[in-house]
Each structure stands twice: as structure tokens, then as C-alpha cells.
C-alpha positions as CSV (number, residue, x, y, z in Angstrom):
1,X,50.9,125.9,-145.2
2,X,50.5,125.0,-148.8
3,X,47.6,127.3,-150.6
4,X,44.5,124.8,-151.1
5,X,45.2,122.3,-149.0
6,X,43.5,121.7,-145.3
7,X,45.9,121.1,-142.6
8,X,43.6,120.0,-139.3
9,X,45.2,120.0,-135.7
10,X,44.5,117.6,-132.6
11,X,44.9,118.4,-129.2
12,X,44.8,116.7,-126.3
13,X,43.1,118.2,-122.7
14,X,47.0,119.4,-122.1
15,X,46.8,121.4,-125.4
16,X,49.8,119.2,-126.8
17,X,49.3,117.9,-130.6
18,X,48.5,114.7,-131.1
19,X,48.2,112.5,-133.9
20,X,44.6,112.7,-135.9
21,X,45.5,108.6,-135.8
22,X,46.2,108.1,-132.4
23,X,43.1,106.9,-131.4
24,X,42.6,104.1,-133.9
25,X,42.7,100.0,-132.9
26,X,45.8,98.4,-134.4
27,X,46.6,95.0,-134.7
28,X,49.7,94.2,-133.0
29,X,52.5,92.7,-135.6
30,X,54.7,90.0,-134.3
31,X,57.9,88.8,-136.4
32,X,59.8,85.5,-136.6
33,X,63.1,86.7,-137.9
34,X,66.5,85.3,-137.4
35,X,66.8,83.8,-140.5
36,X,68.7,85.7,-141.5
37,X,68.9,88.4,-139.0
38,X,69.7,91.4,-141.6
39,X,66.5,90.4,-143.5
40,X,64.0,90.1,-140.4
41,X,65.3,94.1,-140.2
42,X,64.7,94.7,-143.6
43,X,61.5,93.6,-143.5
44,X,60.5,95.5,-140.1
45,X,61.8,98.8,-142.3
46,X,59.3,97.8,-145.5
47,X,56.4,97.0,-142.6
48,X,57.2,101.2,-141.2
49,X,57.9,102.5,-145.2
50,X,54.1,101.2,-145.6
51,X,52.7,102.7,-142.6
52,X,54.3,105.9,-143.8
53,X,53.3,105.6,-147.8
54,X,49.9,103.5,-147.5
55,X,48.3,104.9,-143.8
56,X,50.0,108.1,-143.7
57,X,52.0,107.5,-139.9
58,X,53.5,110.6,-139.1
59,X,54.0,110.0,-135.2
60,X,55.5,107.7,-133.2
61,X,51.7,106.8,-131.8
62,X,50.9,106.1,-135.7
63,X,52.3,103.1,-136.2
64,X,51.2,99.8,-134.7
65,X,53.2,97.6,-132.1
66,X,55.8,95.0,-133.2
67,X,57.2,92.5,-131.8
68,X,60.4,90.6,-132.9
69,X,61.3,87.2,-131.5
70,X,65.1,86.9,-133.8
71,X,65.9,83.4,-133.3
72,X,69.3,81.5,-133.8
73,X,68.2,78.9,-136.2
74,X,69.8,76.0,-137.7
75,X,71.2,76.4,-141.1
76,X,69.0,75.3,-143.9
77,X,69.7,77.0,-146.9
78,X,71.3,74.3,-148.9
79,X,69.6,71.4,-147.1
80,X,67.7,69.8,-144.7
81,X,68.1,66.1,-142.9
82,X,65.4,64.4,-140.8
83,X,67.6,65.8,-137.7
84,X,67.8,69.6,-138.5
85,X,64.2,69.2,-139.5
86,X,62.5,68.0,-136.1
87,X,65.3,70.4,-134.7
88,X,64.5,73.6,-136.7
89,X,60.5,72.7,-136.4
90,X,60.6,72.2,-132.9
91,X,62.6,75.5,-132.7
92,X,60.1,77.7,-134.7
93,X,57.0,75.9,-132.5
94,X,58.4,77.5,-129.7
95,X,59.7,81.1,-131.6
96,X,55.7,81.2,-132.2
97,X,54.7,80.2,-129.2
98,X,56.5,83.1,-127.2
99,X,55.5,85.7,-129.7
100,X,51.8,84.3,-129.3
101,X,52.2,84.8,-125.4
102,X,53.6,88.3,-126.0
103,X,50.3,89.4,-127.0
104,X,50.3,89.9,-131.2
105,X,47.4,88.9,-132.9
106,X,49.3,88.1,-136.0
107,X,52.8,87.1,-136.9
108,X,54.6,86.8,-140.0
109,X,57.9,84.8,-140.5
110,X,60.6,86.6,-142.1
111,X,62.2,83.8,-144.0
112,X,60.3,82.1,-147.1
113,X,62.6,78.9,-146.6
114,X,61.1,78.0,-143.1
115,X,57.6,77.9,-145.0
116,X,57.9,74.3,-145.4
117,X,56.6,74.1,-142.2
118,X,54.0,76.4,-142.2
119,X,51.1,74.5,-141.3
120,X,52.4,72.8,-138.1
121,X,53.5,76.1,-137.4
122,X,50.0,77.1,-137.8
123,X,48.8,74.3,-135.7
124,X,50.9,75.3,-133.0
125,X,48.9,78.4,-132.3
126,X,45.8,80.0,-132.2
127,X,46.4,83.2,-134.1
128,X,46.4,83.6,-137.4
129,X,50.4,83.3,-139.3
130,X,50.7,85.2,-142.3
131,X,52.4,83.5,-145.3
132,X,55.1,84.9,-146.8
133,X,54.7,82.5,-150.3
134,X,50.6,82.7,-150.3
135,X,51.1,86.5,-150.7
136,X,53.6,86.5,-153.0
137,X,51.3,83.9,-155.1
138,X,48.7,86.2,-154.9
139,X,50.6,88.8,-156.2
140,X,51.8,87.2,-158.6
141,X,48.6,86.1,-159.7
142,X,47.3,90.0,-159.5
143,X,50.0,90.8,-162.2
144,X,48.8,88.1,-164.5
145,X,52.5,86.0,-164.6
146,X,51.6,83.3,-165.7
147,X,55.2,81.7,-165.9
148,X,57.3,83.3,-163.4
149,X,61.3,82.9,-162.1
150,X,61.7,81.6,-159.0
151,X,65.0,82.9,-156.6
152,X,65.5,80.3,-153.8
153,X,67.5,78.9,-151.5
154,X,68.4,75.2,-152.9
155,X,66.1,73.9,-149.6
156,X,63.4,76.0,-151.0
157,X,63.8,74.4,-154.7
158,X,63.9,71.0,-153.4
159,X,60.8,71.4,-150.9
160,X,58.6,72.8,-154.1
161,X,57.4,75.5,-151.1
162,X,56.4,77.7,-154.1
163,X,55.7,75.8,-156.7
164,X,52.8,73.9,-154.6
165,X,51.2,77.3,-154.0
166,X,52.0,78.8,-157.9
167,X,50.1,75.6,-159.5
168,X,47.2,76.3,-157.4
169,X,46.4,79.5,-159.2
170,X,48.0,77.7,-163.1
171,X,51.4,79.6,-162.5
172,X,54.1,77.8,-164.2
173,X,57.5,78.2,-162.1
174,X,60.7,78.0,-164.1
175,X,63.9,77.7,-161.6
176,X,67.6,78.2,-162.3
177,X,69.8,75.2,-163.6
178,X,71.5,73.4,-161.1
179,X,75.2,74.9,-161.5
180,X,73.1,78.5,-161.1
181,X,71.2,77.2,-158.0
182,X,74.1,76.5,-156.4
183,X,75.4,80.0,-157.2
184,X,72.4,82.0,-155.9
185,X,72.7,79.7,-152.5
186,X,76.2,80.3,-152.2
187,X,75.6,84.1,-152.6
188,X,72.7,83.8,-150.1
189,X,75.4,81.9,-147.1
190,X,77.5,85.4,-148.3
191,X,74.8,87.9,-147.5
192,X,74.0,85.9,-144.5
193,X,77.8,86.4,-143.2
194,X,77.3,90.6,-144.6
195,X,79.5,89.7,-147.7
196,X,77.7,91.5,-150.6
197,X,79.2,92.3,-153.4
198,X,78.8,94.0,-157.0
199,X,80.0,91.1,-158.4
200,X,77.9,88.7,-156.6
201,X,75.1,91.2,-157.4
202,X,76.1,90.5,-161.4
203,X,75.7,87.5,-161.0
204,X,71.8,87.4,-159.8
205,X,71.1,89.4,-162.6
206,X,73.1,87.0,-165.3
207,X,70.7,84.1,-162.9
208,X,67.5,86.5,-163.9
209,X,68.3,87.2,-167.5
210,X,68.7,83.2,-167.8
211,X,65.1,82.2,-166.6
212,X,64.0,85.4,-168.6
213,X,65.5,84.0,-171.9
214,X,64.0,80.6,-170.7
215,X,60.6,82.1,-170.7
216,X,59.6,83.7,-167.3
217,X,57.5,86.8,-167.6
218,X,58.4,88.0,-163.9
219,X,60.5,87.3,-161.2
220,X,60.2,86.0,-157.0
221,X,63.0,87.2,-155.0
222,X,62.4,84.2,-152.9
223,X,64.3,84.6,-150.4
224,X,64.2,87.3,-147.9
225,X,68.1,88.4,-147.6
226,X,68.1,88.6,-151.6
227,X,66.6,91.9,-151.8
228,X,69.3,93.1,-149.7
229,X,71.7,93.3,-152.8
230,X,68.7,92.9,-155.7
231,X,66.4,96.3,-155.9
232,X,63.5,95.6,-157.9
233,X,63.1,99.0,-159.3
234,X,66.6,98.6,-161.3
235,X,64.9,96.1,-163.8
236,X,62.4,96.1,-166.3
237,X,60.5,93.1,-165.8
238,X,58.3,92.5,-163.1
239,X,60.2,91.8,-160.0
240,X,58.5,90.3,-157.2
241,X,60.0,91.1,-153.5
242,X,58.6,88.3,-151.8
243,X,60.2,90.5,-148.3
244,X,58.1,93.9,-149.7
245,X,55.2,91.7,-150.4
246,X,54.7,90.3,-146.9
247,X,55.3,94.2,-145.4
248,X,52.4,95.2,-147.3
249,X,50.1,92.3,-146.4
250,X,51.5,92.9,-142.8
251,X,50.7,96.7,-142.5
252,X,47.1,95.9,-144.5
253,X,45.9,93.5,-141.4
254,X,47.5,95.9,-138.7
255,X,45.5,98.7,-140.1
256,X,42.2,96.3,-140.4
257,X,42.2,96.6,-144.0
């Protein structure tokens, strides 16, 4: 025992050590993922990390129950025609309903782009769906960022998924130029395929530098695949990892905060 600390040990009726958090009621988290699959795993692990660091989870019974529905969604990162839009929206609604039927208390979606459908998905279920867009925008407001750069898929950029939310808080968004945007989307496609190179990481860092030169005071990693190769701690500016922001919001809701 470290001098000056107090260690409390809890025993069950059989004399076995149990966790002091074992009796707490925690909400069941539903993750709608598969867009992409590795980004879904990243969200799961970041939720676990917040359970450990913020809520002191030490034993298996300390963690909230998490149910993942990873769906094979059609490609949508660079375009979204009407046929694909209907197909994708139907698949997402079915995925949400399956999570609801499994007994989750709320849902998070491990993809920024599909939040284009967030209102339709919320209408498809009676349980809450946390929005990665809303949570990340709130974080930008908390950090008092007035001009923020956005790295995201071409579809997210074209559909103004972030801009519509950012403008509510008086935050100006700065997007890459057309050439850089195409480059970002191509790198996202490669990450989904498991191709993660130092060269592509350098390209993304150059795009970020370009956004800063145009007045951005922070940058949103507005695609859940990007944090797989870009770590916010490697930058001297305010980098908002949307996956991390959503993970913290999910842990807070699960523990009743």
C-alpha cells in the first residue's frame, strides 16, 4: 500500500473481492458501426479508455454493456446519388431498430458522413441517438474556437453536415480546396482498406497546415477513419478528434452524467 492512500476492498457474500462500482446502474450503449469497421473498433476502445480514466473502471463488471451492430454499408465517402441514398438510409434505419430490439438505452454512430440522415434515424427509434456532429460542435464552442478547419469525406463536405451545426454557434468552417479535398477522401478510402502509410499521414498534415494558413484556429477530424493515422497529441493546435469526443459523450451518458 502507498503511504497516505486508502484502499477499500469490497467482498461479496462468499468472501470474494468485487468492484466498488459493481452495484452502479449503467446504461447500455449501442454502437452502429461498420463505416468503416476499424473506425468502429477505435470508437469502442476510446469508450473503454474513458471508462477507465474518467470513471475508474478496473474490473469487467465496472464497464457498461456495449452492443455493436457493424453493417456493410454501401460506399458513400465521395458521392451519394438518390438510389444509394435510399439504400443506405434503409440499411441505417434497420441497423438502429436492431440495436433498439437488443435492449440498448441509447445509440452512437461511428461515422460522421451518415449523420446526414440523423433526423430520419431519430424518427425511426424511440431511444436517443447521440450525434457525433452535435457533440463535436459543442466541444468546439467550449474551446472557444471561432474559425475551425474540417477534414472529412467529400460527401460530408458537400452535404454541409458540419456547417449547418457549426453556424448555430457562430463558428466559421474552413474546408480544404478542391484538390486537397479529393486527396483527403482518397486517403480515407485507403485507410478503410487497411493501407496506412507515413506518406499519407504527411499529406494530411500538409492539408492541415493549409487550413491554418487560411485562418483556422483548430481542426476537426470529421471522419472517424482519420484518427487511425492522425493523433491529436502530435499537434500544437486544437485538434478535435470526433471519435474521441463521441466516446466521452457515450461514457458520460452510460454512467449517468
